[in-house]
C-alpha atoms as an extended CHARMM CRD file, in Angstrom:
* protein
*
       244  EXT
         1         1  MET       CA              5.5700000000       -3.9840000000      -95.0410000000  PROA      1               0.0000000000
         2         2  ASP       CA              5.7840000000       -1.5200000000      -97.9990000000  PROA      2               0.0000000000
         3         3  ARG       CA              8.0500000000       -3.3870000000     -100.1260000000  PROA      3               0.0000000000
         4         4  GLY       CA              7.8330000000       -0.7330000000     -102.7580000000  PROA      4               0.0000000000
         5         5  GLY       CA              8.9060000000        1.8790000000     -100.3450000000  PROA      5               0.0000000000
         6         6  LEU       CA             12.3730000000        3.6160000000     -100.1580000000  PROA      6               0.0000000000
         7         7  TRP       CA             13.3080000000        2.2970000000      -96.7510000000  PROA      7               0.0000000000
         8         8  TYR       CA             12.4760000000       -1.3650000000      -97.6500000000  PROA      8               0.0000000000
         9         9  ARG       CA             14.7010000000       -1.0670000000     -100.9370000000  PROA      9               0.0000000000
        10        10  VAL       CA             17.5050000000        0.5390000000      -99.0350000000  PROA      10              0.0000000000
        11        11  LEU       CA             17.4810000000       -2.2700000000      -96.4040000000  PROA      11              0.0000000000
        12        12  VAL       CA             17.3270000000       -5.0540000000      -99.1810000000  PROA      12              0.0000000000
        13        13  ALA       CA             20.3450000000       -3.3510000000     -100.9760000000  PROA      13              0.0000000000
        14        14  ARG       CA             22.3800000000       -3.0420000000      -97.7170000000  PROA      14              0.0000000000
        15        15  TYR       CA             21.5100000000       -6.3190000000      -95.8630000000  PROA      15              0.0000000000
        16        16  GLY       CA             19.9050000000       -8.6040000000      -98.4600000000  PROA      16              0.0000000000
        17        17  GLU       CA             16.5470000000      -10.5380000000      -98.4060000000  PROA      17              0.0000000000
        18        18  LYS       CA             15.7240000000      -14.2530000000      -98.3300000000  PROA      18              0.0000000000
        19        19  ALA       CA             12.2510000000      -15.8200000000      -98.6000000000  PROA      19              0.0000000000
        20        20  GLY       CA             10.7000000000      -12.3590000000      -98.3760000000  PROA      20              0.0000000000
        21        21  ARG       CA             12.5580000000      -11.6070000000      -95.1680000000  PROA      21              0.0000000000
        22        22  LEU       CA             15.1680000000       -8.9050000000      -94.4940000000  PROA      22              0.0000000000
        23        23  GLU       CA             18.6890000000      -10.5110000000      -93.5090000000  PROA      23              0.0000000000
        24        24  VAL       CA             20.4190000000       -9.5200000000      -90.3990000000  PROA      24              0.0000000000
        25        25  GLY       CA             23.6020000000       -8.6850000000      -92.3730000000  PROA      25              0.0000000000
        26        26  GLY       CA             26.1490000000      -10.5240000000      -90.3020000000  PROA      26              0.0000000000
        27        27  ARG       CA             28.9160000000       -8.4620000000      -88.4720000000  PROA      27              0.0000000000
        28        28  SER       CA             28.8470000000       -5.7100000000      -91.2020000000  PROA      28              0.0000000000
        29        29  ALA       CA             25.3260000000       -4.6470000000      -90.1340000000  PROA      29              0.0000000000
        30        30  SER       CA             25.1170000000       -1.5020000000      -88.1500000000  PROA      30              0.0000000000
        31        31  SER       CA             24.1610000000       -1.6330000000      -84.4230000000  PROA      31              0.0000000000
        32        32  TRP       CA             20.9360000000        0.1590000000      -85.2140000000  PROA      32              0.0000000000
        33        33  TRP       CA             19.9790000000       -2.5780000000      -87.5340000000  PROA      33              0.0000000000
        34        34  ARG       CA             20.9400000000       -5.4100000000      -85.2680000000  PROA      34              0.0000000000
        35        35  GLU       CA             18.8220000000       -3.9350000000      -82.4460000000  PROA      35              0.0000000000
        36        36  ILE       CA             15.8150000000       -3.6590000000      -84.8680000000  PROA      36              0.0000000000
        37        37  VAL       CA             16.2650000000       -7.3560000000      -85.8440000000  PROA      37              0.0000000000
        38        38  LYS       CA             16.4440000000       -8.4060000000      -82.2500000000  PROA      38              0.0000000000
        39        39  ILE       CA             13.1550000000       -6.7980000000      -81.6630000000  PROA      39              0.0000000000
        40        40  ARG       CA             11.5870000000       -8.3450000000      -84.7460000000  PROA      40              0.0000000000
        41        41  ASP       CA             12.8430000000      -11.8670000000      -83.6040000000  PROA      41              0.0000000000
        42        42  GLY       CA             12.3590000000      -11.4810000000      -79.9330000000  PROA      42              0.0000000000
        43        43  VAL       CA             15.9920000000      -12.2660000000      -79.3260000000  PROA      43              0.0000000000
        44        44  GLY       CA             17.5260000000      -11.1150000000      -75.8020000000  PROA      44              0.0000000000
        45        45  ASP       CA             14.1270000000       -9.8840000000      -74.8150000000  PROA      45              0.0000000000
        46        46  ALA       CA             13.6730000000      -10.5910000000      -71.0150000000  PROA      46              0.0000000000
        47        47  GLU       CA              9.9100000000       -9.7410000000      -71.3600000000  PROA      47              0.0000000000
        48        48  GLY       CA              9.3330000000      -12.6790000000      -73.5540000000  PROA      48              0.0000000000
        49        49  GLY       CA              9.4080000000      -10.8800000000      -77.1240000000  PROA      49              0.0000000000
        50        50  TRP       CA              6.6240000000       -8.2630000000      -76.8580000000  PROA      50              0.0000000000
        51        51  PHE       CA              6.6580000000       -7.4110000000      -80.5080000000  PROA      51              0.0000000000
        52        52  ALA       CA              6.9610000000      -10.9750000000      -81.8230000000  PROA      52              0.0000000000
        53        53  GLU       CA              3.9570000000      -11.8930000000      -79.8490000000  PROA      53              0.0000000000
        54        54  ARG       CA              1.7210000000       -9.1690000000      -81.3250000000  PROA      54              0.0000000000
        55        55  VAL       CA              2.5440000000       -9.6140000000      -85.1840000000  PROA      55              0.0000000000
        56        56  SER       CA              1.2890000000      -12.6710000000      -87.2420000000  PROA      56              0.0000000000
        57        57  LYS       CA              1.1650000000      -13.5240000000      -90.9300000000  PROA      57              0.0000000000
        58        58  LYS       CA             -1.8690000000      -13.5310000000      -93.1050000000  PROA      58              0.0000000000
        59        59  VAL       CA             -1.0230000000      -16.1070000000      -95.7010000000  PROA      59              0.0000000000
        60        60  GLY       CA             -2.0070000000      -15.3800000000      -99.2870000000  PROA      60              0.0000000000
        61        61  ASP       CA              0.2110000000      -17.1500000000     -101.8440000000  PROA      61              0.0000000000
        62        62  GLY       CA              2.5620000000      -18.4100000000      -99.0090000000  PROA      62              0.0000000000
        63        63  THR       CA              5.8170000000      -17.3250000000     -100.7860000000  PROA      63              0.0000000000
        64        64  SER       CA              6.9750000000      -14.9260000000      -98.1850000000  PROA      64              0.0000000000
        65        65  THR       CA              6.0220000000      -16.6800000000      -94.9530000000  PROA      65              0.0000000000
        66        66  TYR       CA              8.3650000000      -19.1540000000      -93.1040000000  PROA      66              0.0000000000
        67        67  PHE       CA              6.3960000000      -22.3320000000      -92.3700000000  PROA      67              0.0000000000
        68        68  TRP       CA              8.1910000000      -23.0760000000      -89.1690000000  PROA      68              0.0000000000
        69        69  TYR       CA              9.1930000000      -19.6300000000      -87.8550000000  PROA      69              0.0000000000
        70        70  ASP       CA              6.3200000000      -17.3450000000      -88.6380000000  PROA      70              0.0000000000
        71        71  ARG       CA              3.1830000000      -17.2980000000      -86.5490000000  PROA      71              0.0000000000
        72        72  TRP       CA              0.6380000000      -17.8980000000      -89.2740000000  PROA      72              0.0000000000
        73        73  LEU       CA             -1.4410000000      -20.8750000000      -88.1980000000  PROA      73              0.0000000000
        74        74  GLY       CA             -2.7160000000      -20.8750000000      -84.5550000000  PROA      74              0.0000000000
        75        75  ASP       CA             -1.3010000000      -18.8150000000      -81.4770000000  PROA      75              0.0000000000
        76        76  VAL       CA              2.3430000000      -20.1200000000      -81.7010000000  PROA      76              0.0000000000
        77        77  PRO       CA              4.7360000000      -20.7950000000      -84.4530000000  PROA      77              0.0000000000
        78        78  LEU       CA              4.8500000000      -24.3160000000      -85.7950000000  PROA      78              0.0000000000
        79        79  CYS       CA              8.5070000000      -24.7400000000      -84.7290000000  PROA      79              0.0000000000
        80        80  THR       CA              7.0640000000      -24.5590000000      -81.2170000000  PROA      80              0.0000000000
        81        81  ARG       CA              3.9380000000      -26.4910000000      -81.4570000000  PROA      81              0.0000000000
        82        82  PHE       CA              5.9000000000      -29.2950000000      -83.3960000000  PROA      82              0.0000000000
        83        83  ARG       CA              9.3460000000      -28.8560000000      -81.9010000000  PROA      83              0.0000000000
        84        84  ARG       CA             10.4720000000      -32.4450000000      -82.5910000000  PROA      84              0.0000000000
        85        85  LEU       CA              9.4710000000      -32.1440000000      -86.3740000000  PROA      85              0.0000000000
        86        86  PHE       CA             11.2150000000      -28.8990000000      -86.4640000000  PROA      86              0.0000000000
        87        87  ASP       CA             14.4450000000      -30.2240000000      -85.0130000000  PROA      87              0.0000000000
        88        88  LEU       CA             14.4300000000      -33.0790000000      -87.6860000000  PROA      88              0.0000000000
        89        89  ALA       CA             13.3720000000      -30.8890000000      -90.6370000000  PROA      89              0.0000000000
        90        90  SER       CA             16.1110000000      -30.7200000000      -93.2800000000  PROA      90              0.0000000000
        91        91  ASN       CA             15.1320000000      -27.2240000000      -94.2840000000  PROA      91              0.0000000000
        92        92  LYS       CA             13.9460000000      -24.8970000000      -91.4740000000  PROA      92              0.0000000000
        93        93  LEU       CA             13.6190000000      -22.0890000000      -93.8120000000  PROA      93              0.0000000000
        94        94  SER       CA             10.8340000000      -23.5820000000      -96.0320000000  PROA      94              0.0000000000
        95        95  THR       CA              8.0070000000      -21.2060000000      -96.9760000000  PROA      95              0.0000000000
        96        96  VAL       CA              4.3710000000      -22.0770000000      -96.6210000000  PROA      96              0.0000000000
        97        97  ALA       CA              4.1820000000      -22.2910000000     -100.5300000000  PROA      97              0.0000000000
        98        98  GLU       CA              6.8500000000      -24.9390000000     -100.4300000000  PROA      98              0.0000000000
        99        99  MET       CA              5.3280000000      -26.9970000000      -97.7600000000  PROA      99              0.0000000000
       100       100  VAL       CA              1.5400000000      -26.6950000000      -98.7290000000  PROA      100             0.0000000000
       101       101  VAL       CA             -0.1520000000      -27.6400000000     -101.9930000000  PROA      101             0.0000000000
       102       102  PRO       CA             -3.5910000000      -25.9680000000     -102.8630000000  PROA      102             0.0000000000
       103       103  SER       CA             -5.5430000000      -28.7590000000     -101.3790000000  PROA      103             0.0000000000
       104       104  GLY       CA             -3.8310000000      -28.1770000000      -98.0130000000  PROA      104             0.0000000000
       105       105  GLU       CA             -2.0150000000      -31.4970000000      -98.0070000000  PROA      105             0.0000000000
       106       106  ALA       CA              1.6830000000      -31.8850000000      -96.9240000000  PROA      106             0.0000000000
       107       107  VAL       CA              3.7070000000      -33.2870000000      -99.9510000000  PROA      107             0.0000000000
       108       108  GLY       CA              6.7680000000      -32.7810000000     -101.8080000000  PROA      108             0.0000000000
       109       109  GLU       CA             10.4110000000      -32.7530000000     -101.2890000000  PROA      109             0.0000000000
       110       110  SER       CA             10.1640000000      -29.9630000000      -98.6860000000  PROA      110             0.0000000000
       111       111  TRP       CA              8.9410000000      -32.4290000000      -96.2160000000  PROA      111             0.0000000000
       112       112  GLY       CA             12.3890000000      -33.9430000000      -95.8810000000  PROA      112             0.0000000000
       113       113  TRP       CA             13.7870000000      -35.0580000000      -92.5700000000  PROA      113             0.0000000000
       114       114  ARG       CA             17.5930000000      -35.7020000000      -91.4210000000  PROA      114             0.0000000000
       115       115  ARG       CA             16.5940000000      -39.3190000000      -90.6110000000  PROA      115             0.0000000000
       116       116  GLY       CA             13.7180000000      -41.6770000000      -91.0250000000  PROA      116             0.0000000000
       117       117  LEU       CA             10.8390000000      -40.8920000000      -88.4840000000  PROA      117             0.0000000000
       118       118  ARG       CA             10.0030000000      -43.1490000000      -85.6040000000  PROA      118             0.0000000000
       119       119  VAL       CA              6.4230000000      -44.3590000000      -85.0090000000  PROA      119             0.0000000000
       120       120  TRP       CA              5.4640000000      -41.5470000000      -82.5270000000  PROA      120             0.0000000000
       121       121  GLU       CA              7.0920000000      -38.9670000000      -84.7600000000  PROA      121             0.0000000000
       122       122  GLU       CA              4.9320000000      -40.3260000000      -87.6780000000  PROA      122             0.0000000000
       123       123  GLU       CA              1.8580000000      -39.6250000000      -85.2850000000  PROA      123             0.0000000000
       124       124  MET       CA              2.9890000000      -36.0330000000      -84.7220000000  PROA      124             0.0000000000
       125       125  LEU       CA              3.4660000000      -35.6200000000      -88.4870000000  PROA      125             0.0000000000
       126       126  GLU       CA             -0.0480000000      -36.7440000000      -89.0290000000  PROA      126             0.0000000000
       127       127  GLU       CA             -1.2890000000      -34.2860000000      -86.5600000000  PROA      127             0.0000000000
       128       128  CYS       CA              0.5640000000      -31.3960000000      -88.2210000000  PROA      128             0.0000000000
       129       129  ARG       CA             -0.9100000000      -32.5930000000      -91.6160000000  PROA      129             0.0000000000
       130       130  GLN       CA             -4.4340000000      -32.6800000000      -90.0680000000  PROA      130             0.0000000000
       131       131  LEU       CA             -3.8160000000      -29.0050000000      -89.0200000000  PROA      131             0.0000000000
       132       132  LEU       CA             -3.0520000000      -27.9900000000      -92.5310000000  PROA      132             0.0000000000
       133       133  ASN       CA             -6.3860000000      -29.4760000000      -94.0400000000  PROA      133             0.0000000000
       134       134  GLY       CA             -8.0390000000      -26.1480000000      -93.8500000000  PROA      134             0.0000000000
       135       135  VAL       CA             -5.1820000000      -24.0810000000      -95.3220000000  PROA      135             0.0000000000
       136       136  VAL       CA             -6.0700000000      -22.7570000000      -98.8490000000  PROA      136             0.0000000000
       137       137  LEU       CA             -3.4570000000      -20.6470000000     -100.6960000000  PROA      137             0.0000000000
       138       138  GLN       CA             -4.6490000000      -17.6400000000     -102.6660000000  PROA      138             0.0000000000
       139       139  PHE       CA             -2.2020000000      -17.2580000000     -105.4020000000  PROA      139             0.0000000000
       140       140  ASP       CA             -3.6840000000      -13.7780000000     -106.4080000000  PROA      140             0.0000000000
       141       141  LEU       CA             -2.8580000000      -12.3810000000     -103.0810000000  PROA      141             0.0000000000
       142       142  SER       CA              0.5230000000      -11.6260000000     -101.3470000000  PROA      142             0.0000000000
       143       143  ASP       CA              1.3310000000      -12.6390000000      -97.7970000000  PROA      143             0.0000000000
       144       144  ARG       CA              1.0710000000       -9.7430000000      -95.2860000000  PROA      144             0.0000000000
       145       145  TRP       CA              1.9020000000       -8.9440000000      -91.7660000000  PROA      145             0.0000000000
       146       146  LEU       CA             -0.9050000000       -8.2530000000      -89.1800000000  PROA      146             0.0000000000
       147       147  TRP       CA             -0.5360000000       -6.1230000000      -85.9540000000  PROA      147             0.0000000000
       148       148  ASP       CA             -2.7340000000       -7.9390000000      -83.5200000000  PROA      148             0.0000000000
       149       149  SER       CA             -3.3390000000       -5.0020000000      -81.4980000000  PROA      149             0.0000000000
       150       150  ASP       CA             -5.2260000000       -3.3530000000      -84.2990000000  PROA      150             0.0000000000
       151       151  SER       CA             -5.5090000000       -5.5340000000      -87.2970000000  PROA      151             0.0000000000
       152       152  ASP       CA             -7.6470000000       -3.0000000000      -89.2410000000  PROA      152             0.0000000000
       153       153  ALA       CA             -5.5430000000        0.0790000000      -88.8540000000  PROA      153             0.0000000000
       154       154  GLY       CA             -2.1590000000       -1.7050000000      -88.6540000000  PROA      154             0.0000000000
       155       155  TYR       CA              0.8750000000       -0.9170000000      -86.7480000000  PROA      155             0.0000000000
       156       156  THR       CA              1.3630000000        2.4950000000      -85.3080000000  PROA      156             0.0000000000
       157       157  VAL       CA              3.9020000000        4.0250000000      -83.1740000000  PROA      157             0.0000000000
       158       158  ARG       CA              0.9600000000        5.1140000000      -80.5490000000  PROA      158             0.0000000000
       159       159  SER       CA             -0.2070000000        1.4370000000      -80.1650000000  PROA      159             0.0000000000
       160       160  ALA       CA              3.3160000000        0.1480000000      -79.7610000000  PROA      160             0.0000000000
       161       161  TYR       CA              3.8370000000        2.7790000000      -77.0840000000  PROA      161             0.0000000000
       162       162  GLN       CA              0.7660000000        1.7770000000      -75.2800000000  PROA      162             0.0000000000
       163       163  GLN       CA              1.8420000000       -1.9570000000      -75.4250000000  PROA      163             0.0000000000
       164       164  LEU       CA              5.0950000000       -1.1330000000      -74.0890000000  PROA      164             0.0000000000
       165       165  THR       CA              3.7760000000        1.0390000000      -71.1560000000  PROA      165             0.0000000000
       166       166  THR       CA              1.1080000000       -1.4960000000      -70.2440000000  PROA      166             0.0000000000
       167       167  HSD       CA              3.3760000000       -4.7970000000      -70.7430000000  PROA      167             0.0000000000
       168       168  ALA       CA              4.9820000000       -4.5720000000      -67.3100000000  PROA      168             0.0000000000
       169       169  GLU       CA              1.4850000000       -4.8790000000      -65.5720000000  PROA      169             0.0000000000
       170       170  ALA       CA              0.1650000000       -7.5920000000      -67.8950000000  PROA      170             0.0000000000
       171       171  GLU       CA             -0.1540000000      -11.1420000000      -66.6380000000  PROA      171             0.0000000000
       172       172  PRO       CA              2.7310000000      -13.4140000000      -67.4910000000  PROA      172             0.0000000000
       173       173  PRO       CA              1.9200000000      -15.4430000000      -70.7960000000  PROA      173             0.0000000000
       174       174  GLU       CA              0.8400000000      -18.9510000000      -70.2850000000  PROA      174             0.0000000000
       175       175  VAL       CA              3.5850000000      -21.4690000000      -71.1860000000  PROA      175             0.0000000000
       176       176  THR       CA              2.4820000000      -23.6760000000      -73.9940000000  PROA      176             0.0000000000
       177       177  THR       CA              2.4720000000      -27.4250000000      -73.9430000000  PROA      177             0.0000000000
       178       178  GLY       CA              5.2080000000      -27.5670000000      -76.4880000000  PROA      178             0.0000000000
       179       179  ASP       CA              7.5700000000      -25.5760000000      -74.2300000000  PROA      179             0.0000000000
       180       180  LEU       CA              6.8840000000      -27.7490000000      -71.3360000000  PROA      180             0.0000000000
       181       181  ILE       CA              7.5420000000      -30.9620000000      -73.1800000000  PROA      181             0.0000000000
       182       182  TRP       CA             10.3690000000      -30.2550000000      -75.5880000000  PROA      182             0.0000000000
       183       183  HSD       CA             12.6600000000      -28.6110000000      -73.2530000000  PROA      183             0.0000000000
       184       184  LYS       CA             16.3890000000      -28.9590000000      -73.6950000000  PROA      184             0.0000000000
       185       185  LYS       CA             16.9930000000      -29.7400000000      -70.0270000000  PROA      185             0.0000000000
       186       186  VAL       CA             14.4650000000      -32.5780000000      -69.8640000000  PROA      186             0.0000000000
       187       187  PRO       CA             15.6690000000      -36.0200000000      -71.0700000000  PROA      187             0.0000000000
       188       188  LEU       CA             14.4110000000      -37.0150000000      -74.4540000000  PROA      188             0.0000000000
       189       189  LYS       CA             12.6760000000      -40.2590000000      -73.2490000000  PROA      189             0.0000000000
       190       190  VAL       CA             10.8660000000      -38.2040000000      -70.7150000000  PROA      190             0.0000000000
       191       191  SER       CA              9.6730000000      -35.8030000000      -73.3150000000  PROA      191             0.0000000000
       192       192  ILE       CA              8.5010000000      -38.6310000000      -75.6050000000  PROA      192             0.0000000000
       193       193  PHE       CA              6.6380000000      -40.1740000000      -72.6260000000  PROA      193             0.0000000000
       194       194  ALA       CA              5.0200000000      -36.8530000000      -71.9570000000  PROA      194             0.0000000000
       195       195  TRP       CA              3.9700000000      -36.2770000000      -75.4720000000  PROA      195             0.0000000000
       196       196  ARG       CA              2.4180000000      -39.7120000000      -75.8430000000  PROA      196             0.0000000000
       197       197  LEU       CA              0.6260000000      -39.2600000000      -72.4710000000  PROA      197             0.0000000000
       198       198  LEU       CA             -1.0080000000      -35.9910000000      -73.2760000000  PROA      198             0.0000000000
       199       199  ARG       CA             -2.2680000000      -37.5010000000      -76.5860000000  PROA      199             0.0000000000
       200       200  ASP       CA             -3.3730000000      -40.6950000000      -75.0390000000  PROA      200             0.0000000000
       201       201  ARG       CA             -0.7000000000      -42.7370000000      -77.0840000000  PROA      201             0.0000000000
       202       202  LEU       CA              0.3930000000      -44.8730000000      -74.1060000000  PROA      202             0.0000000000
       203       203  PRO       CA             -0.4490000000      -48.8160000000      -74.2730000000  PROA      203             0.0000000000
       204       204  THR       CA             -2.9510000000      -48.7340000000      -71.5340000000  PROA      204             0.0000000000
       205       205  LYS       CA             -5.4250000000      -51.4970000000      -71.7170000000  PROA      205             0.0000000000
       206       206  ASN       CA             -8.2590000000      -49.6200000000      -73.1810000000  PROA      206             0.0000000000
       207       207  ASN       CA             -5.9470000000      -48.4440000000      -75.9920000000  PROA      207             0.0000000000
       208       208  LEU       CA             -4.8640000000      -52.0900000000      -76.5320000000  PROA      208             0.0000000000
       209       209  LEU       CA             -8.4020000000      -53.0440000000      -76.7170000000  PROA      209             0.0000000000
       210       210  ARG       CA             -9.1840000000      -50.5580000000      -79.5320000000  PROA      210             0.0000000000
       211       211  ARG       CA             -6.0620000000      -51.9670000000      -81.4620000000  PROA      211             0.0000000000
       212       212  GLY       CA             -7.2530000000      -55.4720000000      -81.0030000000  PROA      212             0.0000000000
       213       213  VAL       CA             -4.3670000000      -56.5330000000      -78.8950000000  PROA      213             0.0000000000
       214       214  VAL       CA             -6.3460000000      -57.6850000000      -75.7590000000  PROA      214             0.0000000000
       215       215  ASP       CA             -9.9780000000      -58.7280000000      -75.1350000000  PROA      215             0.0000000000
       216       216  ALA       CA            -12.6970000000      -56.7940000000      -73.4700000000  PROA      216             0.0000000000
       217       217  GLU       CA            -12.5080000000      -59.0090000000      -70.2310000000  PROA      217             0.0000000000
       218       218  ALA       CA             -8.7000000000      -57.7620000000      -69.8960000000  PROA      218             0.0000000000
       219       219  VAL       CA             -9.2650000000      -53.9480000000      -69.7260000000  PROA      219             0.0000000000
       220       220  MET       CA             -9.9270000000      -53.6740000000      -66.0680000000  PROA      220             0.0000000000
       221       221  CYS       CA             -7.3700000000      -52.1860000000      -63.7490000000  PROA      221             0.0000000000
       222       222  VAL       CA             -4.9350000000      -54.6470000000      -62.1770000000  PROA      222             0.0000000000
       223       223  THR       CA             -5.5840000000      -53.2750000000      -58.6900000000  PROA      223             0.0000000000
       224       224  GLY       CA             -9.1950000000      -54.7980000000      -58.6910000000  PROA      224             0.0000000000
       225       225  CYS       CA            -10.7310000000      -51.3430000000      -58.1870000000  PROA      225             0.0000000000
       226       226  GLY       CA            -13.3850000000      -52.4100000000      -60.7570000000  PROA      226             0.0000000000
       227       227  LEU       CA            -12.6390000000      -49.5730000000      -63.2890000000  PROA      227             0.0000000000
       228       228  GLU       CA            -11.1940000000      -49.5210000000      -66.8710000000  PROA      228             0.0000000000
       229       229  GLU       CA             -7.3860000000      -48.9510000000      -67.1230000000  PROA      229             0.0000000000
       230       230  SER       CA             -6.9580000000      -45.7010000000      -69.0620000000  PROA      230             0.0000000000
       231       231  VAL       CA             -4.6220000000      -42.7220000000      -68.7650000000  PROA      231             0.0000000000
       232       232  PRO       CA             -6.8770000000      -40.5950000000      -66.6210000000  PROA      232             0.0000000000
       233       233  HSD       CA             -7.4410000000      -43.6170000000      -64.3520000000  PROA      233             0.0000000000
       234       234  LEU       CA             -3.9020000000      -44.7230000000      -64.0380000000  PROA      234             0.0000000000
       235       235  PHE       CA             -2.2130000000      -41.2720000000      -63.4160000000  PROA      235             0.0000000000
       236       236  ILE       CA             -5.1310000000      -39.3750000000      -61.5550000000  PROA      236             0.0000000000
       237       237  HSD       CA             -8.1130000000      -41.4540000000      -60.2830000000  PROA      237             0.0000000000
       238       238  CYS       CA             -6.6450000000      -44.8370000000      -59.3260000000  PROA      238             0.0000000000
       239       239  PRO       CA             -6.6790000000      -45.2250000000      -55.6140000000  PROA      239             0.0000000000
       240       240  THR       CA             -3.3410000000      -47.0240000000      -55.8400000000  PROA      240             0.0000000000
       241       241  PHE       CA             -1.4700000000      -45.8490000000      -58.8840000000  PROA      241             0.0000000000
       242       242  GLY       CA             -2.9860000000      -42.2850000000      -58.7630000000  PROA      242             0.0000000000
       243       243  THR       CA             -1.5830000000      -41.4790000000      -55.4220000000  PROA      243             0.0000000000
       244       244  LEU       CA              1.8240000000      -42.7120000000      -56.5780000000  PROA      244             0.0000000000
């Protein structure tokens, strides 16, 4: 955090710095530094990354905050919340300053993709852009780290020790929707279907009516139950399809 301090300058000279983030240093790095980086990045932590879950970024000018990797907007990093867009991004190390203009809109060459986006991916991109509408960069302030356990006093060894000693008794963290949907062991077509289902993007009759594809008389469920065909009805409440 103290970029003018001796320790930070020593680590930069030894291992390097990229986009305001200390590098790992490759095989030449000491075992001590590699373990520190693992804690920072939550790598190999069976408990789910206790440190990474408790630090976040307060964005100022956005020049030293990774857009995808750092937790700076919401409870999870954007690489988790928008996993599909992250997988398709040409530059996964873009900073917030490179991805967000002062008005909060997503523009510029930093929004590049390895291929053209499909319709449902465009919808996800629009959702991401809507999330950025309230972001205002402050060019007179630098980005800074926050220790969530005590955002006023900042990080202390005492607070970290308390977190470690009580972590084993804590409730397991709730799995995010992104983790459930964009899982490497789930077939892609199933993930796409689940993503569209949870965002009500399936071509149910009530959605087709809103798009002008069908008439109002054609929105009832085909089972003859007398209710409108919607996602909640088909998958939960319908006496025929819901049970299936």
